[in-house]
C-alpha positions in Angstrom: 53.0 -70.7 -146.5 51.7 -67.1 -146.7 51.8 -65.3 -143.4 49.2 -62.5 -143.2 50.5 -61.1 -139.9 54.1 -60.9 -141.2 53.0 -59.2 -144.4 51.0 -56.6 -142.4 53.9 -56.0 -140.1 56.2 -55.3 -143.1 53.9 -52.4 -143.9 52.9 -51.3 -140.4 56.2 -51.0 -138.6 58.0 -48.9 -141.3 55.0 -46.6 -141.6 54.9 -46.1 -137.8 58.7 -45.4 -137.8 58.3 -42.8 -140.5 55.5 -41.2 -138.6 57.5 -41.1 -135.4 60.4 -39.5 -137.2 58.1 -36.8 -138.6 56.8 -36.1 -135.1 60.4 -35.9 -133.8 61.3 -33.4 -136.5 58.2 -31.3 -135.7 59.1 -31.3 -132.0 62.7 -30.3 -132.7 61.6 -27.7 -135.2 64.9 -27.6 -137.2 65.6 -25.6 -140.4 63.0 -22.9 -139.4 60.1 -25.3 -139.7 57.3 -23.9 -137.6 54.7 -26.3 -136.0 52.1 -23.6 -136.9 53.2 -24.5 -140.4 51.1 -22.1 -142.5 51.9 -18.8 -140.7 52.0 -15.7 -142.9 55.5 -14.8 -141.9 56.9 -18.2 -143.0 58.8 -18.6 -146.2 57.1 -20.8 -148.9 59.7 -23.5 -148.3 59.0 -23.6 -144.5 55.2 -23.6 -145.3 55.6 -26.6 -147.6 58.0 -28.4 -145.2 55.7 -27.9 -142.2 52.6 -29.1 -144.1 54.4 -32.2 -145.4 55.7 -33.0 -141.9 52.3 -32.5 -140.5 50.8 -34.9 -143.1 53.4 -37.6 -142.6 53.1 -37.4 -138.8 49.4 -37.5 -138.6 48.2 -39.2 -141.8 50.8 -41.9 -142.5 49.4 -44.4 -140.0 45.9 -44.1 -141.6 47.3 -45.4 -144.9 48.5 -48.7 -143.5 45.5 -50.8 -144.7 45.6 -49.2 -148.1 49.3 -49.7 -148.4 49.0 -53.3 -147.4 46.3 -53.7 -150.2 48.7 -52.1 -152.7 51.6 -54.3 -151.6 49.6 -57.5 -151.5 48.1 -57.0 -155.0 51.3 -55.9 -156.7 54.1 -58.1 -158.1 57.1 -58.4 -155.9 59.3 -56.5 -158.3 56.7 -53.6 -158.6 55.8 -53.2 -154.9 58.1 -50.3 -154.2 57.0 -48.5 -157.3 53.3 -49.2 -156.6 53.6 -47.8 -153.0 55.4 -44.7 -154.4 52.6 -44.1 -156.9 49.9 -44.5 -154.2 51.8 -42.1 -151.9 52.1 -39.6 -154.8 48.3 -39.7 -155.4 47.4 -39.6 -151.8 49.9 -36.7 -151.1 48.7 -34.7 -154.1 45.2 -34.5 -152.7 46.4 -33.4 -149.3 48.9 -30.9 -150.7 46.1 -29.3 -152.7 44.0 -29.3 -149.6 46.8 -27.6 -147.8 46.6 -24.6 -150.2 42.9 -24.2 -149.2 43.7 -24.6 -145.5 46.5 -22.1 -145.8 44.0 -19.6 -147.3 41.6 -20.2 -144.5 44.3 -19.7 -141.9 45.6 -16.5 -143.5 42.1 -15.0 -143.4 41.6 -16.1 -139.8 45.0 -14.6 -138.8 44.2 -11.3 -140.5 40.7 -11.0 -139.1 41.4 -12.3 -135.5 45.2 -12.4 -134.8 46.3 -14.2 -131.6 42.6 -15.1 -130.9 41.0 -18.4 -130.0 37.8 -17.5 -131.9 38.7 -19.1 -135.2 39.8 -22.3 -133.4 36.5 -22.3 -131.5 34.5 -22.0 -134.7 36.7 -24.8 -136.2 36.1 -27.0 -133.2 32.3 -26.4 -133.4 32.4 -27.3 -137.1 34.5 -30.4 -136.4 32.0 -31.5 -133.6 29.0 -31.3 -136.0 30.9 -33.0 -138.8 32.1 -35.8 -136.4 28.4 -36.6 -135.7 27.1 -36.3 -139.2 26.1 -39.1 -141.6 28.4 -37.6 -144.2 31.4 -38.3 -141.9 30.4 -41.9 -141.7 30.1 -42.1 -145.5 33.7 -40.9 -145.8 34.9 -43.3 -143.1 33.2 -46.2 -144.9 34.8 -45.2 -148.2 38.2 -45.1 -146.6 37.8 -48.9 -145.9 37.2 -49.6 -149.6 39.9 -51.1 -151.8 39.9 -51.0 -155.6 41.2 -53.6 -158.1 44.7 -52.9 -159.3 46.1 -54.1 -162.6 49.2 -56.3 -162.5 51.3 -55.1 -165.4 52.5 -52.0 -167.2 51.2 -48.4 -167.2 47.7 -49.5 -166.3 49.0 -50.9 -163.0 50.7 -47.5 -162.2 47.6 -45.5 -163.1 45.4 -47.8 -161.0 47.6 -47.3 -158.0 47.8 -43.6 -158.5 44.0 -43.3 -158.9 43.6 -45.4 -155.8 45.9 -42.9 -153.9 43.8 -40.0 -155.2 40.4 -41.5 -154.3 41.7 -42.7 -150.9 43.2 -39.3 -150.2 39.9 -37.5 -151.2 37.8 -39.6 -148.8 40.4 -39.2 -146.1 40.2 -35.4 -146.6 36.4 -35.7 -146.4 36.7 -37.5 -143.1 39.4 -35.4 -141.5 39.2 -31.9 -142.9 37.5 -30.3 -139.9 39.8 -31.9 -137.3 42.9 -31.0 -139.3 41.9 -27.4 -139.5 41.5 -27.0 -135.7 45.2 -27.2 -134.7 46.1 -24.8 -137.4 43.9 -22.0 -136.1 45.0 -22.2 -132.5 47.3 -19.3 -131.4 49.2 -21.7 -129.1 49.3 -25.4 -128.4 49.5 -26.6 -132.0 51.6 -29.7 -131.4 49.4 -30.9 -128.5 46.3 -30.4 -130.6 47.9 -32.3 -133.5 48.7 -35.2 -131.3 45.1 -35.4 -130.0 43.7 -35.1 -133.5 46.1 -37.8 -134.8 45.0 -40.2 -132.0 41.3 -39.5 -132.7 41.5 -40.1 -136.4 43.6 -43.2 -136.0 41.1 -44.6 -133.6 38.2 -43.8 -135.9 39.8 -46.0 -138.6 39.8 -49.0 -136.3 36.0 -49.0 -136.4 34.2 -51.2 -139.0 32.0 -49.5 -141.7 28.6 -48.6 -140.3 25.3 -47.3 -141.4 25.5 -43.5 -141.9 23.5 -41.7 -139.2 23.9 -38.9 -136.7 26.0 -40.2 -133.8 29.1 -39.2 -131.8 32.2 -40.8 -133.1 35.5 -41.1 -131.2 37.7 -43.6 -129.5 35.1 -46.4 -129.7 36.9 -49.7 -130.4 40.3 -48.3 -129.3 39.0 -47.6 -125.8 37.4 -51.1 -125.7 40.7 -52.7 -126.7 42.6 -50.7 -124.1 40.1 -51.6 -121.4 40.1 -55.3 -122.4 43.8 -55.5 -122.4 44.1 -53.7 -119.1 41.7 -56.2 -117.5 43.6 -59.1 -118.9 46.9 -57.6 -117.6 45.3 -57.1 -114.2 44.0 -60.6 -114.0 47.5 -61.9 -115.0 49.1 -59.8 -112.3 46.6 -61.0 -109.7 47.2 -64.7 -110.6 51.0 -64.2 -110.5 50.7 -62.4 -107.1 48.4 -65.1 -105.8 50.7 -67.9 -106.9 53.7 -66.2 -105.2 51.8 -65.7 -102.0 50.9 -69.3 -101.9 54.5 -70.4 -102.4 55.7 -68.0 -99.7 53.1 -69.0 -97.1 54.4 -71.5 -94.5 53.2 -75.1 -94.6 52.5 -77.1 -91.4 
């Protein structure tokens, strides 16, 4: 019997582990990798390494539904290859975006070094984009899956194209938020964590009608509140049962 929960877990847990490892590497900052990964003084290798680590840490959890679709629709013997092709397409889009982000950061650092002004402009742009109908269109597209062929080169190309399109819509949804930590003079890692939590919570929301509205923690906050209430009720019941047992009987 096919177990959906087990199949999802086989994708979810490894992806979360990979993301946590990337966060740990960013925190440790080995091999000269700077958290402010596109600084002008960094070497090209450090720039590339920092950007890849930033992507893996922040974006990997967002790909879990798409990776599950790729795994579920691929033959067992092709699953590893299919996931690799999807990752190649998805990563190619974000790496190309990294070049553009790097150019923006270089200009910002040259015009206003050690200033919060570029980050403030980026935060303002992110706030407007967060509330825009275009942002919702990108989020809706991120929920879409495309048919994937089963055999041969066509299957590889389908998965690669799926990675490209999914990456493009992901960039469309996250570009402003991703730019903000890069333009901060300090506090890059804390800002990256906040942005990663926000974009992950956004993906928990169902597709919606594109309109102007604030988007944020939404369903994630409701889940946390509901589970906290359930936990509190359980604790109160256990506490009440214990107090009844400990009270003397006459």
